[in-house]
ROZA-359603 format. One line per 2 residues: number of its first residue (from 1); for each residue z, x, y of C-alpha. Coordinates in nm, 4 decimals, always signed. Example, Ala and Ser with C-alpha at 12.3 -4.5 7.8 and 13.67 -1.06 7.14 Angstrom:
<sites>
1 = +0.7800:+1.2300:-0.4500 ~ +0.7140:+1.3670:-0.1060
</sites>
This chain:
<sites>
1 = -1.5337:-0.4891:+2.7293 ~ -1.8764:-0.6109:+2.6172
3 = -1.9568:-0.2906:+2.4192 ~ -1.6679:-0.3812:+2.1852
5 = -1.7823:-0.7410:+2.1278 ~ -1.9372:-0.6693:+1.7826
7 = -1.6014:-0.5401:+1.6543 ~ -1.4056:-0.8280:+1.8060
9 = -1.6588:-1.0816:+1.6789 ~ -1.6010:-0.9518:+1.3260
11 = -1.2249:-0.9502:+1.3921 ~ -1.2443:-1.3192:+1.4807
13 = -1.4081:-1.3909:+1.1458 ~ -1.1475:-1.1847:+0.9619
15 = -0.8637:-1.3727:+1.1343 ~ -1.0236:-1.7062:+1.0420
17 = -1.0608:-1.6008:+0.6773 ~ -0.7024:-1.4739:+0.6752
19 = -0.5896:-1.8114:+0.8073 ~ -0.7813:-1.9920:+0.5348
21 = -0.5992:-1.7792:+0.2765 ~ -0.2788:-1.9525:+0.3910
23 = -0.4137:-2.2647:+0.2216 ~ -0.2962:-2.1142:-0.1101
25 = +0.0807:-2.1127:-0.0314 ~ +0.0311:-2.4378:+0.1651
27 = -0.0991:-2.6145:-0.1470 ~ +0.1853:-2.4670:-0.3535
29 = +0.4417:-2.5795:-0.0955 ~ +0.2962:-2.9317:-0.0855
31 = +0.2855:-2.9494:-0.4652 ~ +0.6443:-2.8302:-0.5103
33 = +0.7708:-3.0126:-0.1993 ~ +0.9772:-2.7046:-0.1148
35 = +1.0141:-2.7852:+0.2543 ~ +0.7851:-2.5144:+0.3930
37 = +0.4683:-2.7257:+0.4266 ~ +0.5032:-2.7822:+0.8057
39 = +0.5339:-2.4057:+0.8561 ~ +0.2015:-2.3447:+0.6816
41 = +0.0350:-2.6348:+0.8665 ~ +0.1202:-2.4748:+1.1997
43 = +0.0435:-2.1179:+1.0888 ~ -0.2939:-2.2082:+0.9389
45 = -0.4071:-2.4074:+1.2448 ~ -0.2944:-2.1385:+1.4897
47 = -0.4532:-1.8557:+1.2906 ~ -0.7869:-2.0260:+1.2315
49 = -0.7908:-2.1509:+1.5903 ~ -0.7260:-1.8057:+1.7389
51 = -0.9900:-1.6507:+1.5146 ~ -1.2419:-1.9183:+1.6130
53 = -1.1729:-1.8691:+1.9835 ~ -1.2161:-1.4924:+1.9542
55 = -1.5412:-1.5389:+1.7620 ~ -1.6766:-1.7914:+2.0130
57 = -1.5911:-1.5667:+2.3076 ~ -1.7770:-1.2709:+2.1517
59 = -2.0513:-1.4541:+1.9603 ~ -2.3166:-1.3240:+2.2023
61 = -2.2940:-0.9826:+2.0320 ~ -2.6037:-0.9386:+1.8152
63 = -2.6148:-0.5759:+1.7105 ~ -2.4794:-0.4383:+1.3818
65 = -2.1476:-0.2609:+1.3595 ~ -2.1536:+0.1111:+1.4333
67 = -1.9096:+0.3846:+1.3329 ~ -1.6971:+0.3330:+1.6453
69 = -1.6912:-0.0408:+1.5806 ~ -1.5769:+0.0146:+1.2217
71 = -1.2760:+0.2212:+1.3278 ~ -1.1820:-0.0192:+1.6063
73 = -1.2153:-0.3208:+1.3789 ~ -1.0046:-0.1778:+1.0973
75 = -0.7229:-0.0657:+1.3267 ~ -0.7321:-0.3938:+1.5196
77 = -0.7200:-0.5943:+1.1977 ~ -0.4178:-0.4092:+1.0613
79 = -0.2315:-0.4428:+1.3921 ~ -0.3243:-0.8074:+1.4557
81 = -0.3060:-0.9634:+1.1082 ~ +0.0724:-0.9116:+1.0724
83 = +0.1134:-1.1274:+1.3854 ~ -0.0476:-1.4170:+1.2019
85 = +0.1115:-1.3252:+0.8696 ~ +0.4492:-1.3601:+1.0414
87 = +0.3827:-1.7178:+1.1574 ~ +0.4929:-1.8970:+0.8359
89 = +0.8131:-1.6925:+0.8383 ~ +0.8836:-1.7688:+1.2048
91 = +0.8106:-2.1397:+1.1586 ~ +1.0312:-2.1777:+0.8508
93 = +1.3080:-1.9366:+0.9531 ~ +1.3717:-2.0089:+1.3224
95 = +1.6637:-1.7659:+1.3305 ~ +1.4208:-1.4804:+1.2581
97 = +1.3141:-1.2759:+1.5601 ~ +0.9467:-1.2016:+1.6202
99 = +1.0210:-0.8299:+1.5703 ~ +1.1686:-0.8875:+1.2258
101 = +0.8961:-1.1354:+1.1289 ~ +0.6247:-0.8859:+1.2323
103 = +0.8048:-0.6103:+1.0413 ~ +0.8183:-0.8254:+0.7267
105 = +0.4520:-0.9235:+0.7545 ~ +0.3419:-0.5652:+0.8260
107 = +0.5431:-0.4533:+0.5247 ~ +0.3707:-0.7213:+0.3184
109 = +0.0150:-0.6488:+0.4278 ~ +0.0541:-0.2713:+0.4013
111 = +0.2039:-0.3195:+0.0516 ~ +0.5167:-0.1329:+0.1586
113 = +0.7893:-0.3709:+0.0448 ~ +1.0512:-0.2734:+0.3025
115 = +1.2300:-0.6004:+0.3767 ~ +1.4605:-0.7289:+0.6473
117 = +1.5350:-1.0529:+0.4593 ~ +1.8530:-1.1139:+0.2666
119 = +1.9182:-1.3830:+0.0031 ~ +1.5488:-1.4177:-0.0792
121 = +1.6403:-1.6276:-0.3841 ~ +1.7297:-1.9087:-0.1422
123 = +1.3812:-1.9057:+0.0137 ~ +1.1236:-2.1662:-0.0936
125 = +0.8910:-2.0531:-0.3706 ~ +0.5918:-2.0707:-0.1374
127 = +0.7535:-1.8331:+0.1157 ~ +0.8184:-1.5709:-0.1516
129 = +0.4681:-1.6350:-0.2802 ~ +0.3238:-1.5744:+0.0682
131 = +0.5223:-1.2515:+0.1063 ~ +0.3849:-1.1098:-0.2184
133 = +0.0392:-1.2614:-0.1679 ~ +0.0209:-1.0484:+0.1473
135 = +0.0910:-0.7489:-0.0785 ~ -0.1989:-0.8509:-0.2958
137 = -0.4379:-0.9033:-0.0035 ~ -0.3386:-0.5785:+0.1646
139 = -0.3152:-0.3737:-0.1534 ~ -0.6886:-0.3496:-0.2002
141 = -0.7489:-0.4081:+0.1684 ~ -0.8381:-0.7332:+0.3349
143 = -1.1272:-0.5525:+0.5009 ~ -1.2840:-0.4755:+0.1629
145 = -1.2500:-0.8433:+0.0699 ~ -1.4225:-0.9504:+0.3882
147 = -1.6997:-0.6930:+0.3421 ~ -1.8146:-0.9054:+0.0494
149 = -1.8383:-1.2114:+0.2779 ~ -1.9481:-1.0884:+0.6213
151 = -2.3080:-1.0049:+0.5217 ~ -2.3535:-1.3755:+0.4537
153 = -2.2613:-1.4295:+0.8189 ~ -2.5024:-1.1675:+0.9500
155 = -2.2581:-0.8813:+1.0059 ~ -2.2927:-0.5495:+0.8254
157 = -1.9888:-0.4217:+0.6405 ~ -2.0549:-0.0570:+0.5538
159 = -1.8747:+0.0863:+0.8572 ~ -1.5666:-0.1241:+0.7870
161 = -1.5668:-0.0265:+0.4207 ~ -1.5894:+0.3443:+0.5026
163 = -1.3098:+0.3252:+0.7576 ~ -1.0829:+0.1230:+0.5296
165 = -1.1222:+0.2657:+0.1796 ~ -0.9688:+0.6035:+0.0855
167 = -1.1735:+0.8857:-0.0650 ~ -1.3618:+0.9350:-0.2915
169 = -1.5095:+0.5862:-0.2479 ~ -1.6030:+0.6758:+0.1104
171 = -1.8492:+0.9302:-0.0187 ~ -2.0733:+0.7071:-0.2268
173 = -2.1205:+0.3480:-0.3306 ~ -2.0493:+0.2444:-0.6870
175 = -2.3431:+0.0045:-0.6630 ~ -2.6494:+0.0270:-0.4387
177 = -2.5217:-0.2378:-0.1980 ~ -2.1821:-0.2101:-0.0281
179 = -2.1214:-0.5838:-0.0753 ~ -2.1682:-0.5519:-0.4506
181 = -1.9275:-0.2579:-0.4488 ~ -1.6602:-0.4614:-0.2736
183 = -1.7119:-0.7544:-0.5097 ~ -1.6928:-0.5248:-0.8121
185 = -1.3659:-0.3705:-0.6948 ~ -1.2140:-0.7106:-0.6229
187 = -1.3194:-0.8518:-0.9596 ~ -1.1492:-0.5534:-1.1249
189 = -0.8409:-0.6151:-0.9104 ~ -0.8329:-0.9846:-1.0027
191 = -0.8684:-0.9122:-1.3747 ~ -0.5781:-0.6650:-1.3619
193 = -0.3670:-0.9187:-1.1721 ~ -0.4363:-1.1942:-1.4246
195 = -0.3512:-0.9611:-1.7131 ~ -0.0281:-0.8591:-1.5392
197 = +0.0754:-1.2199:-1.4724 ~ +0.0082:-1.3253:-1.8304
199 = +0.2052:-1.0249:-1.9572 ~ +0.5042:-1.1167:-1.7407
201 = +0.4823:-1.4707:-1.8718 ~ +0.4732:-1.3418:-2.2287
203 = +0.7977:-1.1428:-2.1827 ~ +0.9906:-1.4412:-2.0511
205 = +0.9372:-1.4863:-1.6765 ~ +0.8711:-1.8395:-1.5571
207 = +0.5300:-1.9166:-1.4099 ~ +0.6132:-1.8617:-1.0425
209 = +0.8141:-1.5438:-1.0974 ~ +0.5324:-1.4108:-1.3166
211 = +0.2734:-1.4802:-1.0450 ~ +0.4884:-1.3467:-0.7621
213 = +0.5627:-1.0224:-0.9435 ~ +0.2026:-0.9866:-1.0618
215 = +0.0952:-0.9870:-0.6956 ~ +0.3648:-0.7313:-0.6161
217 = +0.2884:-0.4946:-0.9040 ~ -0.0919:-0.4892:-0.8801
219 = -0.0705:-0.4539:-0.5018 ~ +0.1969:-0.1831:-0.5470
221 = +0.4154:-0.3567:-0.2931 ~ +0.7873:-0.4045:-0.3430
223 = +0.8835:-0.7597:-0.2503 ~ +1.0581:-0.9656:-0.5154
225 = +1.1776:-1.3228:-0.5409 ~ +1.5189:-1.1925:-0.6504
227 = +1.7887:-1.0275:-0.4403 ~ +1.8516:-0.7701:-0.7145
229 = +1.4767:-0.7066:-0.7542 ~ +1.3830:-0.6650:-1.1223
231 = +1.7449:-0.5791:-1.2015 ~ +1.8034:-0.9545:-1.1898
233 = +1.6208:-1.0008:-1.5207 ~ +1.7795:-0.7052:-1.7056
235 = +1.4869:-0.7158:-1.9468 ~ +1.3275:-0.4210:-2.1236
237 = +1.0113:-0.6268:-2.1685 ~ +0.9802:-0.6983:-1.7952
239 = +1.0364:-0.3316:-1.7153 ~ +0.7764:-0.2149:-1.9687
241 = +0.5160:-0.4558:-1.8282 ~ +0.5967:-0.3344:-1.4774
243 = +0.5622:+0.0309:-1.5780 ~ +0.2304:-0.0247:-1.7571
245 = +0.0657:-0.2180:-1.4755 ~ +0.2125:+0.0013:-1.2020
247 = +0.0562:+0.2998:-1.3797 ~ -0.2778:+0.1186:-1.3976
249 = -0.2597:+0.0118:-1.0321 ~ -0.1880:+0.3721:-0.9362
251 = -0.5242:+0.4814:-1.0789 ~ -0.8533:+0.4807:-0.8901
253 = -1.0018:+0.1304:-0.8955 ~ -1.3471:+0.2865:-0.8904
255 = -1.2628:+0.4384:-1.2292 ~ -1.1420:+0.1006:-1.3605
257 = -1.4602:-0.0628:-1.2352 ~ -1.6880:+0.1943:-1.3947
259 = -1.4997:+0.1747:-1.7248 ~ -1.5352:-0.2041:-1.7302
261 = -1.8988:-0.2007:-1.6198 ~ -1.9967:+0.0582:-1.8818
263 = -1.7623:-0.0724:-2.1547 ~ -1.6422:+0.2830:-2.2045
265 = -1.3294:+0.4966:-2.1632 ~ -1.5420:+0.7932:-2.0564
267 = -1.4862:+0.7355:-1.6802 ~ -1.1117:+0.7820:-1.7376
269 = -1.1725:+1.1081:-1.9245 ~ -1.3941:+1.2358:-1.6441
271 = -1.1565:+1.1455:-1.3608 ~ -0.9936:+1.4766:-1.2595
273 = -0.6858:+1.3068:-1.1121 ~ -0.5717:+1.1185:-1.4199
275 = -0.4495:+1.4078:-1.6335 ~ -0.2421:+1.5454:-1.3451
277 = -0.1172:+1.1950:-1.2596 ~ +0.0260:+1.1352:-1.6060
279 = +0.1378:+1.4953:-1.6571 ~ +0.3513:+1.5046:-1.3403
281 = +0.5034:+1.1638:-1.4127 ~ +0.5848:+1.2541:-1.7753
283 = +0.7340:+1.5911:-1.6742 ~ +0.9435:+1.4237:-1.4018
285 = +1.0774:+1.1598:-1.6404 ~ +1.1709:+1.4225:-1.8973
287 = +1.3279:+1.6569:-1.6431 ~ +1.5326:+1.3897:-1.4615
289 = +1.6510:+1.2347:-1.7895 ~ +1.7759:+1.5748:-1.9047
291 = +1.9287:+1.6480:-1.5626 ~ +2.1142:+1.3164:-1.5308
293 = +2.2333:+1.3315:-1.8912 ~ +2.3713:+1.6825:-1.8323
295 = +2.5368:+1.5875:-1.5026 ~ +2.6933:+1.2793:-1.6597
297 = +2.8236:+1.4856:-1.9502 ~ +2.6147:+1.3194:-2.2176
299 = +2.6385:+0.9447:-2.1789 ~ +2.3903:+0.6879:-2.3016
301 = +2.0627:+0.8815:-2.3259 ~ +1.8379:+0.5779:-2.4028
303 = +1.9833:+0.3893:-2.1037 ~ +1.9320:+0.6927:-1.8812
305 = +1.5723:+0.7321:-2.0015 ~ +1.5073:+0.3627:-1.9376
307 = +1.6390:+0.3812:-1.5801 ~ +1.4648:+0.7098:-1.5019
309 = +1.1281:+0.6053:-1.6456 ~ +1.1272:+0.2823:-1.4475
311 = +1.2283:+0.4319:-1.1132 ~ +1.0090:+0.7406:-1.1411
313 = +0.7022:+0.5223:-1.1998 ~ +0.8044:+0.2570:-0.9462
315 = +0.8854:+0.4922:-0.6569 ~ +0.6185:+0.7526:-0.7359
317 = +0.3357:+0.4979:-0.7431 ~ +0.4795:+0.3408:-0.4231
319 = +0.5581:+0.0122:-0.6007 ~ +0.9202:+0.0112:-0.4848
321 = +1.0764:-0.2401:-0.7269 ~ +1.4176:-0.1374:-0.8615
323 = +1.6561:-0.2257:-1.1420 ~ +1.9644:-0.0452:-1.0122
325 = +2.0898:+0.1487:-0.7115 ~ +1.9399:+0.4929:-0.7711
327 = +2.1204:+0.6262:-0.4630 ~ +2.4216:+0.6568:-0.6946
329 = +2.2364:+0.9389:-0.8705 ~ +2.2860:+1.2995:-0.7562
331 = +2.0948:+1.3772:-0.4352 ~ +1.8492:+1.6038:-0.6188
333 = +1.7274:+1.3140:-0.8345 ~ +1.7005:+1.0820:-0.5305
335 = +1.4957:+1.3329:-0.3324 ~ +1.2753:+1.4120:-0.6294
337 = +1.1557:+1.0551:-0.6833 ~ +1.1131:+1.0102:-0.3061
339 = +0.9035:+1.3287:-0.3024 ~ +0.6880:+1.2023:-0.5909
341 = +0.5906:+0.9005:-0.3822 ~ +0.4211:+1.1339:-0.1359
343 = +0.1336:+1.2294:-0.3649 ~ +0.1313:+1.0703:-0.7124
345 = -0.0969:+0.7704:-0.6546 ~ -0.4655:+0.8414:-0.7134
347 = -0.7276:+0.8084:-0.4437 ~ -0.8869:+0.4650:-0.4436
349 = -0.5678:+0.3049:-0.5770 ~ -0.3410:+0.0531:-0.4049
351 = -0.0717:+0.3218:-0.3746 ~ +0.0325:+0.5199:-0.0684
353 = +0.0973:+0.8827:+0.0190 ~ -0.1489:+1.1670:+0.0525
355 = -0.2914:+1.0852:-0.2940 ~ -0.3183:+1.3040:-0.6033
357 = -0.6684:+1.4271:-0.5174 ~ -0.5553:+1.5802:-0.1890
359 = -0.2502:+1.7313:-0.3604 ~ -0.4772:+1.8899:-0.6220
361 = -0.7057:+2.0322:-0.3540 ~ -0.4091:+2.1780:-0.1634
363 = -0.2716:+2.3292:-0.4840 ~ -0.6052:+2.4893:-0.5728
365 = -0.6593:+2.6100:-0.2175 ~ -0.3171:+2.7771:-0.2218
367 = -0.4070:+2.9799:-0.5309 ~ -0.7499:+3.0599:-0.3906
369 = -0.5819:+3.2165:-0.0876 ~ -0.3617:+3.4267:-0.3166
371 = -0.6709:+3.5521:-0.5021 ~ -0.8422:+3.6261:-0.1700
373 = -0.5416:+3.8299:-0.0584 ~ -0.5727:+4.0460:-0.3702
375 = -0.9539:+4.0473:-0.3884 ~ -1.1030:+3.9823:-0.0407
377 = -1.4623:+3.9925:-0.1692 ~ -1.4086:+3.7572:-0.4628
379 = -1.5965:+3.4274:-0.4677 ~ -1.3529:+3.1642:-0.5880
381 = -1.4627:+2.8079:-0.5077 ~ -1.2157:+2.5218:-0.5298
383 = -1.3260:+2.2787:-0.7996 ~ -1.2278:+1.9284:-0.8993
385 = -1.3353:+1.8950:-1.2572 ~ -1.6856:+2.0410:-1.2689
387 = -1.7631:+1.9782:-0.9026 ~ -1.7016:+2.2379:-0.6271
389 = -1.5207:+2.1105:-0.3189 ~ -1.7111:+2.1716:+0.0037
391 = -1.5520:+2.3604:+0.2910 ~ -1.5749:+2.0511:+0.5101
393 = -1.3660:+1.8541:+0.2594 ~ -1.1141:+2.1394:+0.2385
395 = -1.0798:+2.1440:+0.6168 ~ -1.0411:+1.7657:+0.6268
397 = -0.7664:+1.7773:+0.3614 ~ -0.5845:+2.0571:+0.5416
399 = -0.6089:+1.8683:+0.8706 ~ -0.4833:+1.5470:+0.7127
401 = -0.1927:+1.7248:+0.5421 ~ -0.0916:+1.8897:+0.8681
403 = -0.0904:+1.5558:+1.0527 ~ +0.0984:+1.3957:+0.7633
405 = +0.3790:+1.6508:+0.7958 ~ +0.3767:+1.6359:+1.1771
407 = +0.4022:+1.2560:+1.1601 ~ +0.7009:+1.2664:+0.9243
409 = +0.8860:+1.5274:+1.1308 ~ +0.8202:+1.3668:+1.4701
411 = +0.9007:+1.0131:+1.3519 ~ +1.2168:+1.1317:+1.1750
413 = +1.3372:+1.3087:+1.4897 ~ +1.2612:+0.9986:+1.6962
415 = +1.4562:+0.7745:+1.4596 ~ +1.7493:+1.0157:+1.4399
417 = +1.7588:+1.0231:+1.8217 ~ +1.8284:+0.6483:+1.8143
419 = +2.1511:+0.7055:+1.6229 ~ +2.0487:+0.6856:+1.2572
421 = +2.1927:+0.9445:+1.0197 ~ +1.9371:+1.2018:+0.9108
423 = +1.9171:+1.0877:+0.5464 ~ +1.8458:+0.7269:+0.6442
425 = +1.6025:+0.8286:+0.9206 ~ +1.4074:+1.0752:+0.7044
427 = +1.3901:+0.8538:+0.3971 ~ +1.2939:+0.5466:+0.6025
429 = +1.0009:+0.7357:+0.7565 ~ +0.8896:+0.8801:+0.4218
431 = +0.9247:+0.5426:+0.2480 ~ +0.7258:+0.3646:+0.5208
433 = +0.4487:+0.6207:+0.5705 ~ +0.4021:+0.6356:+0.1909
435 = +0.4222:+0.2534:+0.1735 ~ +0.7008:+0.2807:-0.0841
437 = +0.9638:+0.0486:+0.0656 ~ +1.3167:+0.1494:-0.0392
439 = +1.4450:+0.4859:+0.0759 ~ +1.7854:+0.6518:+0.0676
441 = +2.1112:+0.6034:+0.2552 ~ +2.1200:+0.2832:+0.4574
443 = +1.7705:+0.1796:+0.3451 ~ +1.8238:+0.2385:-0.0263
445 = +1.8009:-0.0355:-0.2923 ~ +2.1504:-0.1598:-0.2051
447 = +2.0748:-0.1530:+0.1678 ~ +1.8223:-0.3212:+0.3926
449 = +1.6045:-0.2645:+0.6968 ~ +1.7701:-0.5693:+0.8573
451 = +2.0185:-0.3476:+1.0403 ~ +1.7447:-0.1648:+1.2308
453 = +1.7368:-0.2392:+1.6030 ~ +1.4240:-0.3590:+1.7824
455 = +1.2874:-0.0131:+1.8658 ~ +1.3519:+0.1202:+1.5152
457 = +1.1836:-0.1827:+1.3562 ~ +0.8704:-0.1475:+1.5702
459 = +0.8551:+0.2260:+1.5079 ~ +0.8747:+0.1763:+1.1305
461 = +0.6181:-0.1060:+1.1414 ~ +0.3860:+0.1371:+1.3206
463 = +0.4674:+0.3976:+1.0529 ~ +0.3686:+0.1574:+0.7731
465 = +0.0323:+0.0836:+0.9368 ~ -0.0197:+0.4536:+1.0088
467 = +0.0365:+0.5345:+0.6413 ~ -0.1783:+0.2469:+0.5164
469 = -0.4723:+0.3661:+0.7286 ~ -0.4140:+0.7257:+0.6125
471 = -0.3263:+0.8484:+0.9633 ~ -0.6691:+0.9626:+1.0845
473 = -0.8246:+0.6156:+1.1029 ~ -0.5425:+0.5117:+1.3360
475 = -0.5330:+0.8335:+1.5394 ~ -0.9103:+0.8340:+1.5957
477 = -0.8772:+0.5143:+1.7994 ~ -0.6013:+0.6712:+2.0109
479 = -0.8127:+0.9691:+2.1222 ~ -0.9723:+0.9536:+2.4718
481 = -1.3106:+1.0619:+2.3347 ~ -1.3256:+0.7481:+2.1182
483 = -1.3375:+0.5279:+2.4295 ~ -1.6104:+0.7259:+2.6029
485 = -1.9408:+0.5455:+2.5638
</sites>
């Protein structure tokens, strides 16, 4: 056990910091006197206490974190933190089972937005704030936040950062020191959140709804303070703000950071993902608007465009907020927007799925193989922008894509074996592994994950964490060779 003390020592610090973050909804609850203050008192004390005990037990560890420690720490954090994130929910909602509370917290921290709660409008403001605040913390990654703090406590953060953050940020630092990189990304994240909240306020949302939905949108989660999600407001202004900031949150935060640091739009022009990101979304909106208008025999074209544009952006970027029940659309349209959520979000964004960069590499590799079939001696490197993609990266992308498909198929079959219909089982797995939230069938916008039994809830919670850690980070820890020292 002692060889793993450095990772568990850092985990203790992360748990303590996570507990201290509960002070935010605690202060709000006390200020508003919404009745949830005792729940946060208990949750904060338990979380900080458990973190302190773990740190004290492992404080003898002196060495820096290594690669193995980074993987173990990241996986442990994403499995353990939902336990503590569930505590305010369990304390305030005693009728909630631990399984459902863990599911809700895992959905919050992974920025998935799949909920088991009904009548959320009756919840105290601070509870809804905590649910979406978990989106915000998990959207960028609580590990990246802590990387900016741990060096002050004598613990290196590079291994955690590399295990947590998606490509291409794994390949190089934006600034010479990893701590400065993490701080830069979080400052960019905070600025976007503030801008989003102020925009919601400007289009008519009250202060708390604006803040709650700003956390949801910038984290690309899906929780709302309203039972009807954004459909409750029936506001074009609210939907436009959501679309704009969901699109921004779906871009690489490294690109945002560089654009802000250099006071230039050039980083956006040089990012090879962006043109494909907007092109696929625009083409999908146009195609589905035409398709639904034709199927409906004309109808209200502006209303159709409004609904399609919102749901294409929301589901594709893995935000998951809705304004209507899109499962009433023809099945082709439902499957199309669910499919978009598998790859639209850019690498380094708060979105889920395989990411646009991997999709581009797969697409280019496919055509390279066609050229090789016709011209076996031809040299045709795969390029992203001006840069050639190395064979090692190609192999990694192919391996990841294979495991992504295997995970979806195996988890869907497992869920269907428990009695779920195939549409609900498949869409629930896809929605959870892509961290989208709503799916189709019984887990569509008009449905809920509350009807899942204990096994199904735990399996989908595992699926959310698996998707958030981009599969390999989680699977590495499960291999026997990882535990050989």
